[in-house]
C-alpha positions in Angstrom: 0.0 -0.1 0.1 1.3 3.4 -1.2 2.3 5.9 1.8 0.0 9.1 1.9 1.8 12.0 2.9 -0.4 14.9 4.9 0.0 18.5 3.7 2.3 20.2 6.2 1.7 23.9 6.7 4.3 25.0 4.6 3.0 23.3 1.5 -0.2 24.4 2.5 1.4 28.2 2.4 3.0 27.4 -0.6 -0.2 26.2 -2.3 -2.3 29.4 -1.2 0.6 31.8 -2.4 0.6 30.1 -5.8 -3.0 30.2 -6.4 -3.3 33.7 -5.4 -0.4 35.3 -6.8 1.1 36.5 -3.7 4.1 35.8 -1.8 4.5 32.7 0.8 5.1 35.7 3.7 1.8 37.1 2.5 0.0 33.7 2.4 1.4 32.6 5.7 0.2 35.9 7.2 -3.4 35.4 5.7 -3.7 31.8 7.3 -2.2 33.1 10.6 -5.1 36.0 10.8 -7.8 33.3 9.5 -7.1 30.9 12.1 -6.5 34.0 14.9 -9.9 35.3 13.6 -11.2 31.7 14.2 -10.0 31.7 17.9 -11.2 35.1 18.9 -14.8 34.4 17.6 -15.2 31.0 19.0 -13.8 32.1 22.6 -15.9 35.4 22.5 -19.2 34.1 20.9 -18.8 30.5 21.6 -19.4 29.6 17.6 -17.2 30.7 14.6 -18.5 29.5 11.0 -15.7 28.8 8.8 -16.8 29.1 5.2 -16.3 26.0 3.2 -14.9 23.9 5.8 -17.8 24.0 9.1 -18.6 25.5 12.2 -16.2 25.4 15.6 -18.7 25.5 18.6 -17.7 25.9 22.1 -19.8 23.2 24.2 -19.8 22.6 27.8 -19.9 18.9 28.8 -21.5 17.6 31.9 -19.6 16.2 34.8 -20.3 12.2 34.4 -19.0 9.1 35.3 -16.8 6.8 33.6 -14.3 3.5 34.2 -10.9 3.2 34.1 -10.2 0.6 31.4 -7.3 -0.6 33.0 -8.7 -1.4 36.4 -12.4 -1.5 35.5 -13.0 1.3 38.7 -15.5 3.6 38.2 -14.2 7.4 38.0 -15.9 10.7 38.2 -15.1 12.8 35.1 -15.4 16.3 35.8 -17.1 19.3 33.8 -15.4 20.8 30.9 -15.4 23.1 27.8 -14.4 21.9 24.3 -14.3 23.0 21.5 -16.4 20.7 18.2 -15.6 21.1 14.6 -18.4 20.2 12.7 -18.2 20.1 9.0 -20.0 21.8 6.2 -22.1 19.4 4.4 -20.7 20.7 1.2 -17.0 19.6 2.3 -18.3 16.3 3.6 -19.7 15.7 0.0 -17.2 16.7 -1.9 -14.7 14.3 -0.3 -17.0 11.3 0.5 -19.8 11.7 -2.4 -23.6 11.1 -0.5 -25.1 7.6 -1.9 -27.6 8.1 -4.3 -31.1 7.0 -3.1 -32.3 3.7 -4.8 -35.0 3.9 -7.0 -38.8 2.7 -5.3 -40.0 -0.7 -7.2 -43.3 -0.4 -9.1 -45.7 -2.9 -8.9 -47.1 -4.2 -12.0 
């Protein structure tokens, strides 16, 4: 099986720079500012829409009980705040197309 290489930040910056005709330094500044805005918006409002990508949402998880997988003992997991990324439907469909609905069979 062929090894799949992930896109690094440097490669992403080069792709943006090439596609837009700007320098790598400017592309890196744009990418950094995009991330900075997303973080600030999510912290301040609790939600940030990333067009074409999805939504960042700050969520509060309730306290709950869980199990230690090593010993099986019951443990208390405290409440905490987490960030969830919900992908945009257009992004999901572009990566993994939705299955086509099957046609209903007609009775004779």
